[in-house]
N, C-alpha and C positions, 0 to 999 in steps of 0.2 A: 504494500500500499504506500502511496505517495504521501508526503507531509507538506503542509503549508509552512512556508519558511519566513513569512512576514507579510506586512501589508504592501501591496503593490501600488496603491493609489487611494486617494480620497476624492470623491466626486460629490458636489453638492450644488444646488440651485443658487442663482444669483440674479438679482434685477438687472445689474450691470456687470457682467462677468469680466470684461476687459478692465474696468476700473477697480473692481474688487481684487483681481489678480495683481494688478499694479500695486495696490495698497499693501497686500501680503508681501510682496517682493521688496518693496521699499521700507515697510515698517518693521518686518520680522525677518527678512531674508529667506522667505519660504516660497516655494513654487518653481515652476520651470525656469531654468536659467540660473538657479541658485545652487551652491554646493556648500554643505557644512563640513565636507571631507576635503581638506587641502590637496590630497593625493589624486582627486578625480576632478577633471575640468568640467565646468558647467556646460550643459547643453540646453537648448531652448525648451525641451519638453520635460525634463527630469529635474527633480529637486534631489540631489545626492545627499543622503543623511549618514551619520555615523551610527554604528550598531549600539544597542542598549536596550534596556527593558521597555515594554509597552504594555499598558494595561488595557484589556479588552473586557469591558464589564457592562452588561445591561443593568439599568437602575429601575426601581419601581416607578410606575407611571406618575405617582404623586410625589416624587422626590422634590425636595427644595434645594438640592445641591446645584442645580442650574435652572434658569428661567423655565417656567411651566409652559410657555408658548413656543419652546424650542425642543426639537427632537433629539438633538445632539449637543455635545460640547467638545470642542477640540482641546486636547491637552498636548502641549509642546514641551519637550524636555530641553532645558537650556543650561549653558554652563556658567552663566553669571547673571542671576536675576536682576540685579540692579542695573547692570549695563543694558540688558535687553529692555528694561522699563524706561531707560533715559529718553528714547524718542517719543514715548507716550507722554512722559512728563513735559517735555519741550512743546509738544503740540497741545498741551492742556487737556488731554484725554483722561477720562475717569479710570482710575486704577483702583481695584478692590482688593483689600487684604483683610485677613482675619488671623490674629495670633493663634487661634485654636487650630487653624489648618497646618501651622508649621510644627514639625517634630523633628528633633535632631536625628532620629533613625530613618525617617522617610524623606525629609527635605523641607524646602520652602515653597510657598505657593503665592501667586497673585492672579487676578482675573482682569481681562480687558475685554472689549467687544470690538468687532470689526465695523465698518461703516453701515453694514445691514443689520446690525444688532445681534450677530451670532456670538456666543460666549466663547472666549478663548482662555483656557487655564494655562498658566506658565508655571512649569515645575523645575526647580533646581534640586536635583538629587543631593543627598549628603556627599561630603568630600570623601573619596576613597581613603581607606586606611592603609 
């Protein structure tokens, strides 16, 4: 039997796909033409990522972990939460934090929303020992 090795893409609807794609590339360095792996050159269709953990978890329909009017929340693993949040602060975007979300064994978290209101959770895993 074959085995799934990871997520090969994330596809979602947008009112203005071109503008939203540009926002993700410019604000977060995410999407086609971006590379988080310095050893892999960018190409227009692929976002090259580094290997690491990925949580795949359905939530109860009435969860309050992310907005009730959204079916999903994107969680992005980051290497320096404060640096990733800098462009959001500079733009005056809302950044949501909660001390209860942070745990030395799990990492630090913050939430932002894209221009179409989709929630994005940013996760900085704990430093490797």
